[in-house]
Backbone as JSON Lines, residues from 0, in Angstrom:
{"i":0,"aa":"X","n":[-22.07,-13.32,43.47],"ca":[-21.64,-13.51,42.43],"c":[-19.94,-13.73,42.52]}
{"i":1,"aa":"X","n":[-19.48,-14.32,41.78],"ca":[-18.08,-14.81,41.55],"c":[-17.41,-13.54,40.85]}
{"i":2,"aa":"X","n":[-16.37,-12.78,41.2],"ca":[-16.15,-11.98,40.32],"c":[-15.03,-12.34,38.91]}
{"i":3,"aa":"X","n":[-15.14,-13.85,38.89],"ca":[-14.8,-14.12,37.57],"c":[-15.64,-14.09,36.66]}
{"i":4,"aa":"X","n":[-17.01,-14.56,37.31],"ca":[-17.98,-14.48,36.29],"c":[-18.18,-13.01,35.6]}
{"i":5,"aa":"X","n":[-17.94,-11.72,36.89],"ca":[-18.23,-10.56,36.3],"c":[-17.2,-10.0,35.12]}
{"i":6,"aa":"X","n":[-15.89,-10.67,35.39],"ca":[-14.81,-10.02,34.35],"c":[-15.37,-9.75,32.95]}
{"i":7,"aa":"X","n":[-15.99,-10.69,32.21],"ca":[-16.53,-10.87,30.83],"c":[-17.34,-9.28,30.65]}
{"i":8,"aa":"X","n":[-18.14,-8.96,31.62],"ca":[-19.17,-8.38,31.52],"c":[-18.27,-7.02,31.68]}
{"i":9,"aa":"X","n":[-17.63,-6.79,32.71],"ca":[-17.0,-5.54,33.1],"c":[-15.97,-5.28,31.27]}
{"i":10,"aa":"X","n":[-15.46,-5.91,30.85],"ca":[-14.28,-6.05,30.11],"c":[-15.53,-5.52,28.13]}
{"i":11,"aa":"X","n":[-16.59,-5.98,28.51],"ca":[-17.57,-5.82,27.23],"c":[-18.02,-4.34,27.86]}
{"i":12,"aa":"X","n":[-18.24,-3.62,28.74],"ca":[-18.75,-2.65,29.12],"c":[-18.03,-1.32,28.56]}
{"i":13,"aa":"X","n":[-16.63,-1.82,29.24],"ca":[-15.41,-0.7,29.26],"c":[-15.09,-0.75,27.46]}
{"i":14,"aa":"X","n":[-15.2,-2.05,26.53],"ca":[-14.97,-1.51,25.28],"c":[-15.66,-1.1,24.42]}
{"i":15,"aa":"X","n":[-17.22,-0.89,24.9],"ca":[-18.4,-0.42,24.29],"c":[-18.22,1.22,24.93]}
{"i":16,"aa":"X","n":[-17.94,1.64,26.23],"ca":[-17.47,2.8,26.23],"c":[-16.41,3.8,25.27]}
{"i":17,"aa":"X","n":[-15.04,2.71,25.2],"ca":[-14.26,3.37,24.67],"c":[-14.52,3.37,23.05]}
{"i":18,"aa":"X","n":[-15.7,2.5,22.21],"ca":[-15.78,2.58,20.89],"c":[-16.53,3.93,20.78]}
{"i":19,"aa":"X","n":[-17.49,4.29,21.97],"ca":[-18.49,5.31,21.88],"c":[-17.57,6.47,21.94]}
{"i":20,"aa":"X","n":[-16.92,6.37,22.67],"ca":[-15.98,7.53,22.87],"c":[-14.95,8.05,21.92]}
{"i":21,"aa":"X","n":[-14.61,7.28,21.22],"ca":[-13.63,7.42,19.77],"c":[-14.47,7.91,18.62]}
{"i":22,"aa":"X","n":[-15.84,7.5,18.62],"ca":[-16.8,7.79,17.46],"c":[-17.31,9.55,17.59]}
{"i":23,"aa":"X","n":[-17.59,9.63,19.01],"ca":[-17.82,10.91,19.23],"c":[-16.72,11.88,19.38]}
{"i":24,"aa":"X","n":[-15.74,11.37,19.45],"ca":[-14.34,11.89,19.06],"c":[-14.11,12.29,17.72]}
{"i":25,"aa":"X","n":[-14.6,11.41,16.89],"ca":[-14.81,11.9,15.53],"c":[-15.48,12.6,14.94]}
{"i":26,"aa":"X","n":[-16.79,12.86,15.09],"ca":[-17.92,13.28,15.05],"c":[-17.48,14.8,15.83]}
{"i":27,"aa":"X","n":[-17.03,14.98,16.59],"ca":[-16.93,16.43,16.83],"c":[-15.72,17.21,16.25]}
{"i":28,"aa":"X","n":[-14.58,16.32,15.86],"ca":[-13.72,16.81,14.56],"c":[-14.44,17.05,13.42]}
{"i":29,"aa":"X","n":[-15.37,16.25,13.22],"ca":[-16.02,16.66,11.74],"c":[-16.74,17.66,11.64]}
{"i":30,"aa":"X","n":[-17.56,18.27,12.99],"ca":[-18.51,19.4,13.23],"c":[-17.3,20.55,13.02]}
{"i":31,"aa":"X","n":[-16.29,20.84,13.66],"ca":[-14.94,21.7,13.89],"c":[-14.53,22.04,12.64]}
{"i":32,"aa":"X","n":[-14.43,20.76,11.69],"ca":[-14.12,20.73,10.55],"c":[-15.08,21.79,9.53]}
{"i":33,"aa":"X","n":[-16.24,21.42,9.72],"ca":[-17.42,22.03,8.72],"c":[-17.62,23.35,9.37]}
{"i":34,"aa":"X","n":[-17.44,23.96,10.71],"ca":[-17.53,25.06,11.22],"c":[-16.36,26.09,10.58]}
{"i":35,"aa":"X","n":[-15.32,25.32,10.3],"ca":[-14.22,26.22,9.86],"c":[-14.17,26.86,8.41]}
{"i":36,"aa":"X","n":[-15.17,26.17,7.96],"ca":[-15.3,26.21,6.35],"c":[-15.55,27.86,6.04]}
{"i":37,"aa":"X","n":[-14.48,28.62,4.9],"ca":[-14.67,29.68,4.75],"c":[-15.5,29.68,3.17]}
{"i":38,"aa":"X","n":[-15.88,31.52,2.78],"ca":[-15.69,31.28,1.21],"c":[-14.35,31.31,0.77]}
{"i":39,"aa":"X","n":[-14.18,30.76,-0.34],"ca":[-12.8,30.55,-1.33],"c":[-12.25,29.21,-0.86]}
{"i":40,"aa":"X","n":[-12.54,28.68,0.03],"ca":[-11.95,27.46,0.49],"c":[-12.5,26.22,-0.69]}
{"i":41,"aa":"X","n":[-11.51,24.99,-0.65],"ca":[-11.79,23.64,-1.53],"c":[-12.49,22.99,-0.5]}
{"i":42,"aa":"X","n":[-13.41,21.94,-1.22],"ca":[-14.11,21.01,-0.21],"c":[-14.37,19.67,-1.04]}
{"i":43,"aa":"X","n":[-14.22,18.63,-0.65],"ca":[-14.69,17.5,-0.93],"c":[-16.06,16.71,-0.62]}
{"i":44,"aa":"X","n":[-17.14,17.0,-1.31],"ca":[-18.56,16.09,-0.92],"c":[-18.32,14.52,-0.59]}
{"i":45,"aa":"X","n":[-19.17,14.28,0.31],"ca":[-19.14,13.05,0.87],"c":[-19.5,11.92,-0.61]}
{"i":46,"aa":"X","n":[-19.9,12.52,-1.5],"ca":[-20.35,11.71,-2.75],"c":[-18.99,12.03,-3.82]}
{"i":47,"aa":"X","n":[-17.93,12.42,-3.09],"ca":[-16.46,12.66,-4.31],"c":[-16.58,13.7,-4.86]}
{"i":48,"aa":"X","n":[-17.57,14.64,-5.17],"ca":[-17.33,15.78,-5.69],"c":[-16.22,17.17,-5.29]}
{"i":49,"aa":"X","n":[-15.55,17.54,-5.98],"ca":[-14.85,18.74,-5.38],"c":[-15.3,20.16,-5.8]}
{"i":50,"aa":"X","n":[-15.66,21.13,-5.01],"ca":[-15.8,22.46,-5.16],"c":[-15.32,23.55,-4.71]}
{"i":51,"aa":"X","n":[-15.7,24.9,-4.66],"ca":[-15.07,25.58,-3.87],"c":[-16.13,26.37,-3.18]}
{"i":52,"aa":"X","n":[-16.41,26.86,-1.84],"ca":[-17.01,27.24,-0.93],"c":[-17.41,28.53,-1.35]}
{"i":53,"aa":"X","n":[-18.69,29.04,-1.79],"ca":[-18.84,30.13,-2.25],"c":[-19.8,30.95,-0.87]}
{"i":54,"aa":"X","n":[-20.56,30.38,-0.26],"ca":[-21.25,30.88,0.68],"c":[-21.7,29.91,1.68]}
{"i":55,"aa":"X","n":[-21.14,30.28,3.38],"ca":[-21.51,29.25,4.49],"c":[-22.77,29.96,4.97]}
{"i":56,"aa":"X","n":[-24.03,28.95,5.36],"ca":[-24.66,29.36,6.21],"c":[-24.74,28.53,7.33]}
{"i":57,"aa":"X","n":[-26.3,28.65,8.32],"ca":[-26.08,27.95,9.34],"c":[-25.81,26.21,9.26]}
{"i":58,"aa":"X","n":[-26.73,25.75,8.35],"ca":[-27.08,24.35,7.7],"c":[-26.59,23.9,6.63]}
{"i":59,"aa":"X","n":[-26.47,24.94,5.66],"ca":[-26.23,24.81,4.44],"c":[-24.99,25.54,3.57]}
{"i":60,"aa":"X","n":[-24.28,25.15,2.58],"ca":[-23.06,25.76,2.06],"c":[-23.59,25.51,0.9]}
{"i":61,"aa":"X","n":[-23.45,26.35,0.07],"ca":[-23.35,26.92,-1.4],"c":[-21.96,27.14,-1.96]}
{"i":62,"aa":"X","n":[-22.12,25.88,-3.29],"ca":[-20.74,25.55,-3.55],"c":[-20.73,25.88,-5.02]}
{"i":63,"aa":"X","n":[-19.22,26.25,-5.43],"ca":[-19.28,26.58,-6.83],"c":[-18.32,25.31,-7.3]}
{"i":64,"aa":"X","n":[-19.11,24.56,-8.36],"ca":[-18.47,23.31,-9.05],"c":[-17.94,23.65,-10.5]}
{"i":65,"aa":"X","n":[-18.19,25.02,-11.0],"ca":[-17.97,25.22,-12.2],"c":[-18.58,26.91,-12.91]}
{"i":66,"aa":"X","n":[-18.01,26.97,-13.74],"ca":[-18.53,28.13,-14.14],"c":[-20.19,28.15,-14.67]}
{"i":67,"aa":"X","n":[-20.81,28.88,-13.69],"ca":[-22.16,29.1,-13.77],"c":[-22.88,28.11,-12.78]}
{"i":68,"aa":"X","n":[-22.13,27.2,-12.25],"ca":[-22.94,26.08,-11.59],"c":[-22.55,26.19,-10.12]}
{"i":69,"aa":"X","n":[-23.74,26.24,-9.46],"ca":[-23.91,26.69,-7.87],"c":[-24.67,25.23,-7.4]}
{"i":70,"aa":"X","n":[-24.21,24.88,-6.52],"ca":[-25.15,23.98,-6.01],"c":[-25.37,24.1,-4.53]}
{"i":71,"aa":"X","n":[-26.39,23.91,-3.71],"ca":[-26.74,23.9,-2.33],"c":[-26.73,22.76,-1.73]}
{"i":72,"aa":"X","n":[-25.71,22.44,-0.68],"ca":[-25.38,21.18,0.06],"c":[-25.79,21.41,1.32]}
{"i":73,"aa":"X","n":[-26.23,20.46,2.2],"ca":[-26.25,20.25,3.5],"c":[-24.71,20.23,4.11]}
{"i":74,"aa":"X","n":[-24.69,21.08,5.22],"ca":[-23.13,21.17,5.74],"c":[-22.44,19.44,6.21]}
{"i":75,"aa":"X","n":[-23.33,18.54,6.52],"ca":[-22.88,17.26,6.9],"c":[-22.75,16.76,5.84]}
{"i":76,"aa":"X","n":[-22.74,17.12,4.23],"ca":[-22.47,16.47,3.45],"c":[-20.95,16.81,2.46]}
{"i":77,"aa":"X","n":[-20.28,17.56,3.47],"ca":[-19.05,17.76,3.22],"c":[-18.17,16.83,3.91]}
{"i":78,"aa":"X","n":[-17.22,16.13,3.09],"ca":[-16.47,14.9,3.44],"c":[-14.99,15.9,3.91]}
{"i":79,"aa":"X","n":[-14.83,16.96,3.23],"ca":[-13.27,17.39,3.54],"c":[-13.07,18.69,3.36]}
{"i":80,"aa":"X","n":[-12.7,19.53,4.27],"ca":[-11.97,20.87,3.77],"c":[-10.92,20.57,3.64]}
{"i":81,"aa":"X","n":[-10.33,20.99,2.02],"ca":[-8.87,20.9,1.65],"c":[-8.01,21.88,1.53]}
{"i":82,"aa":"X","n":[-6.66,22.05,1.73],"ca":[-5.93,23.02,1.8],"c":[-5.85,23.77,0.14]}
{"i":83,"aa":"X","n":[-5.48,24.67,0.02],"ca":[-5.72,25.55,-1.43],"c":[-4.52,24.35,-2.11]}
{"i":84,"aa":"X","n":[-3.22,23.95,-1.85],"ca":[-2.12,23.38,-2.32],"c":[-3.0,22.0,-3.07]}
{"i":85,"aa":"X","n":[-3.62,20.9,-2.04],"ca":[-4.05,19.74,-2.24],"c":[-5.26,20.11,-2.95]}
{"i":86,"aa":"X","n":[-6.1,21.57,-3.05],"ca":[-7.02,21.55,-3.8],"c":[-7.0,21.65,-5.49]}
{"i":87,"aa":"X","n":[-5.93,22.56,-5.89],"ca":[-5.07,22.88,-6.53],"c":[-4.66,21.73,-7.32]}
{"i":88,"aa":"X","n":[-4.14,20.9,-6.54],"ca":[-3.18,19.58,-7.26],"c":[-4.53,18.68,-7.58]}
{"i":89,"aa":"X","n":[-5.39,18.55,-7.0],"ca":[-6.21,17.67,-7.47],"c":[-7.6,18.08,-8.56]}
{"i":90,"aa":"X","n":[-7.82,19.38,-8.59],"ca":[-8.64,19.65,-9.54],"c":[-8.29,20.25,-10.7]}
{"i":91,"aa":"X","n":[-7.04,20.95,-10.38],"ca":[-6.49,21.8,-11.51],"c":[-5.25,21.33,-12.03]}
{"i":92,"aa":"X","n":[-4.72,20.31,-11.33],"ca":[-3.5,19.61,-11.86],"c":[-2.41,20.05,-11.47]}
{"i":93,"aa":"X","n":[-2.12,21.41,-10.58],"ca":[-1.44,22.4,-10.63],"c":[-0.3,21.75,-9.44]}
{"i":94,"aa":"X","n":[1.13,21.67,-9.3],"ca":[2.26,21.09,-8.42],"c":[2.69,22.16,-7.84]}
{"i":95,"aa":"X","n":[2.32,22.65,-6.58],"ca":[3.12,23.78,-5.91],"c":[4.82,23.66,-5.35]}
{"i":96,"aa":"X","n":[4.21,22.45,-4.79],"ca":[5.7,21.63,-4.33],"c":[6.96,20.88,-4.83]}
{"i":97,"aa":"X","n":[6.89,20.95,-5.89],"ca":[8.01,20.36,-6.5],"c":[9.01,20.97,-6.5]}
{"i":98,"aa":"X","n":[10.48,20.28,-6.45],"ca":[11.38,20.74,-6.24],"c":[12.46,20.54,-7.27]}
{"i":99,"aa":"X","n":[12.91,21.54,-8.01],"ca":[13.71,21.3,-9.17],"c":[15.07,20.68,-9.19]}
{"i":100,"aa":"X","n":[15.59,20.85,-7.68],"ca":[16.99,20.07,-7.4],"c":[16.5,18.86,-6.63]}
{"i":101,"aa":"X","n":[15.68,18.47,-6.6],"ca":[15.21,17.09,-6.01],"c":[15.36,16.06,-6.65]}
{"i":102,"aa":"X","n":[15.96,14.8,-6.02],"ca":[16.61,13.71,-6.7],"c":[14.98,12.84,-7.43]}
{"i":103,"aa":"X","n":[15.85,12.57,-8.44],"ca":[14.71,11.96,-9.33],"c":[14.87,10.12,-9.17]}
{"i":104,"aa":"X","n":[13.27,9.7,-9.02],"ca":[13.4,8.46,-8.32],"c":[13.27,7.48,-9.99]}
{"i":105,"aa":"X","n":[14.31,6.7,-10.2],"ca":[14.34,5.9,-11.08],"c":[13.27,5.01,-11.25]}
{"i":106,"aa":"X","n":[12.97,4.58,-12.53],"ca":[11.7,3.65,-13.34],"c":[12.15,2.4,-12.92]}
{"i":107,"aa":"X","n":[13.6,1.87,-13.24],"ca":[14.11,0.59,-12.84],"c":[14.94,0.46,-11.82]}
{"i":108,"aa":"X","n":[15.84,-0.45,-11.54],"ca":[16.96,-0.48,-10.69],"c":[18.22,-0.29,-11.61]}
{"i":109,"aa":"X","n":[17.98,-0.62,-12.87],"ca":[19.39,-0.45,-13.48],"c":[20.53,0.67,-13.29]}
{"i":110,"aa":"X","n":[19.49,1.69,-12.91],"ca":[20.28,2.67,-12.81],"c":[20.45,3.14,-11.67]}
{"i":111,"aa":"X","n":[20.68,2.1,-10.38],"ca":[20.84,2.32,-9.05],"c":[22.42,1.85,-8.75]}
{"i":112,"aa":"X","n":[22.89,1.06,-9.98],"ca":[24.01,0.6,-9.64],"c":[24.8,1.77,-10.68]}
{"i":113,"aa":"X","n":[25.93,2.15,-9.54],"ca":[26.79,3.02,-10.41],"c":[28.26,2.47,-10.4]}
{"i":114,"aa":"X","n":[28.47,1.97,-11.81],"ca":[29.8,1.61,-12.13],"c":[30.53,2.2,-13.18]}
{"i":115,"aa":"X","n":[31.55,2.17,-13.63],"ca":[32.28,2.77,-14.33],"c":[32.66,1.89,-15.65]}
{"i":116,"aa":"X","n":[32.08,0.57,-15.46],"ca":[32.32,-0.54,-16.48],"c":[30.86,-0.6,-17.16]}
{"i":117,"aa":"X","n":[31.03,-1.06,-18.61],"ca":[29.79,-1.0,-19.19],"c":[29.3,-2.13,-18.83]}
{"i":118,"aa":"X","n":[27.91,-2.03,-18.94],"ca":[27.18,-3.42,-18.97],"c":[27.56,-4.54,-19.98]}
{"i":119,"aa":"X","n":[28.04,-5.77,-19.19],"ca":[28.15,-6.9,-19.88],"c":[27.2,-7.44,-20.97]}
{"i":120,"aa":"X","n":[27.05,-7.97,-22.1],"ca":[25.92,-8.72,-22.4],"c":[25.64,-9.85,-21.89]}
{"i":121,"aa":"X","n":[24.47,-10.17,-22.22],"ca":[23.89,-11.35,-21.42],"c":[24.18,-12.49,-22.2]}
{"i":122,"aa":"X","n":[24.78,-12.51,-23.44],"ca":[25.59,-13.38,-24.02],"c":[26.6,-13.45,-23.6]}
{"i":123,"aa":"X","n":[27.55,-13.23,-22.87],"ca":[28.78,-13.44,-22.25],"c":[28.57,-13.75,-20.93]}
{"i":124,"aa":"X","n":[27.49,-13.94,-20.36],"ca":[27.35,-14.66,-19.06],"c":[27.49,-16.07,-18.82]}
{"i":125,"aa":"X","n":[28.27,-16.59,-18.3],"ca":[28.39,-18.22,-18.34],"c":[26.88,-18.53,-17.88]}
{"i":126,"aa":"X","n":[26.95,-20.05,-18.38],"ca":[25.8,-20.8,-18.01],"c":[25.96,-21.33,-16.42]}
{"i":127,"aa":"X","n":[25.04,-21.12,-15.48],"ca":[24.89,-21.58,-14.27],"c":[24.09,-23.21,-14.06]}
{"i":128,"aa":"X","n":[24.82,-23.7,-13.32],"ca":[24.11,-25.34,-13.24],"c":[23.5,-24.91,-11.85]}
{"i":129,"aa":"X","n":[22.28,-25.07,-12.02],"ca":[21.47,-24.82,-10.76],"c":[21.0,-26.65,-10.51]}
{"i":130,"aa":"X","n":[21.73,-27.49,-10.67],"ca":[21.46,-29.03,-10.08],"c":[20.94,-29.81,-11.09]}
{"i":131,"aa":"X","n":[20.01,-29.12,-12.33],"ca":[19.28,-30.11,-12.41],"c":[20.18,-30.96,-13.43]}
{"i":132,"aa":"X","n":[19.29,-32.28,-13.67],"ca":[19.95,-33.35,-14.6],"c":[18.95,-33.49,-15.64]}
{"i":133,"aa":"X","n":[19.69,-34.48,-16.68],"ca":[18.58,-34.38,-18.19],"c":[17.97,-35.52,-17.45]}
{"i":134,"aa":"X","n":[16.83,-35.84,-18.31],"ca":[15.97,-36.57,-18.06],"c":[16.33,-38.07,-17.93]}
{"i":135,"aa":"X","n":[17.54,-38.21,-19.13],"ca":[18.17,-39.87,-19.05],"c":[18.64,-40.37,-17.85]}
{"i":136,"aa":"X","n":[19.43,-39.04,-17.29],"ca":[20.38,-39.06,-16.07],"c":[19.44,-39.37,-14.67]}
{"i":137,"aa":"X","n":[18.32,-38.54,-14.88],"ca":[17.32,-38.87,-13.67],"c":[16.54,-39.96,-13.61]}
{"i":138,"aa":"X","n":[16.28,-40.58,-15.01],"ca":[15.83,-41.89,-14.81],"c":[16.97,-43.18,-14.4]}
{"i":139,"aa":"X","n":[17.94,-42.74,-14.95],"ca":[19.21,-44.04,-14.5],"c":[19.3,-43.98,-12.67]}
{"i":140,"aa":"X","n":[18.91,-43.07,-12.21],"ca":[19.27,-42.88,-10.63],"c":[18.13,-43.3,-9.72]}
{"i":141,"aa":"X","n":[17.54,-44.53,-10.24],"ca":[16.63,-44.86,-9.27],"c":[17.63,-45.66,-7.99]}
{"i":142,"aa":"X","n":[17.13,-45.98,-6.99],"ca":[17.84,-46.78,-6.28],"c":[18.78,-48.44,-6.57]}
{"i":143,"aa":"X","n":[17.56,-48.61,-7.3],"ca":[18.45,-50.12,-8.28],"c":[19.39,-49.79,-9.04]}
{"i":144,"aa":"X","n":[19.27,-48.64,-9.93],"ca":[20.65,-48.41,-10.36],"c":[21.83,-48.08,-10.18]}
{"i":145,"aa":"X","n":[21.61,-47.25,-9.02],"ca":[22.49,-46.62,-7.82],"c":[23.36,-48.07,-7.29]}
{"i":146,"aa":"X","n":[22.5,-49.2,-7.06],"ca":[23.45,-49.92,-6.35],"c":[23.85,-51.07,-7.34]}
{"i":147,"aa":"X","n":[23.31,-50.77,-8.59],"ca":[24.2,-51.34,-9.82],"c":[25.14,-51.0,-10.38]}
{"i":148,"aa":"X","n":[25.33,-49.71,-10.43],"ca":[26.75,-49.18,-10.47],"c":[27.36,-49.16,-9.33]}
{"i":149,"aa":"X","n":[27.27,-49.21,-8.46],"ca":[27.97,-49.53,-7.18],"c":[28.9,-50.99,-7.21]}
{"i":150,"aa":"X","n":[28.21,-51.86,-7.47],"ca":[28.4,-53.17,-7.81],"c":[29.45,-53.36,-9.02]}
{"i":151,"aa":"X","n":[29.47,-52.24,-10.0],"ca":[30.1,-52.59,-10.9],"c":[31.27,-52.08,-10.8]}
{"i":152,"aa":"X","n":[31.89,-51.1,-9.97],"ca":[32.74,-50.1,-9.41],"c":[33.37,-51.15,-8.68]}
{"i":153,"aa":"X","n":[33.12,-52.44,-8.09],"ca":[33.86,-53.18,-6.96],"c":[34.76,-53.6,-7.97]}
{"i":154,"aa":"X","n":[35.78,-53.78,-7.17],"ca":[36.87,-54.62,-7.93],"c":[36.95,-55.96,-7.37]}
{"i":155,"aa":"X","n":[37.76,-56.87,-7.76],"ca":[37.57,-58.32,-7.18],"c":[37.98,-58.49,-5.82]}
{"i":156,"aa":"X","n":[38.69,-57.66,-5.1],"ca":[39.28,-58.25,-4.07],"c":[38.82,-57.25,-2.98]}
{"i":157,"aa":"X","n":[37.39,-56.61,-3.61],"ca":[36.79,-55.51,-2.34],"c":[35.61,-56.45,-1.82]}
{"i":158,"aa":"X","n":[35.05,-55.86,-0.44],"ca":[33.67,-56.48,0.18],"c":[33.16,-55.41,0.43]}
{"i":159,"aa":"X","n":[31.7,-55.7,0.8],"ca":[31.33,-54.73,0.76],"c":[31.46,-53.93,2.42]}
{"i":160,"aa":"X","n":[31.72,-54.92,3.33],"ca":[32.39,-54.5,4.68],"c":[33.71,-53.87,4.93]}
{"i":161,"aa":"X","n":[33.79,-52.5,5.55],"ca":[35.07,-51.96,5.39],"c":[35.05,-51.3,6.6]}
């Protein structure tokens, strides 16, 4: 067989190997993340529910979803183990990392321009000609109208050839 005909098969096998390798790597990361869960840590399930881990067993996790609400989930149903700051920010709305002296981002661009002069009124602005013409002027500017205008501008002694 020609090596040129084998090349697509080799590329296909290499692509399949790389895809399965990356998928296996992601699975290993998820398993290690789930094994690092401890009671008291905040989690998000694959269904999108946020809860606190109350007890960790070999294949299951007991979650505290609220006062008096305990739910038993499979470990595979845990989508992410959250940091304490992230869990408090999402569930309780508590922001720990806000800096008082941090610059405030303005809502509009008007505060970005630092000038000592007061802002000019919009009525004081000059009208800008964008090259638009009246409808009458546009109608008059057909090629025939331009030729007629050029003829009328000629004086008695001028000719077309110059």
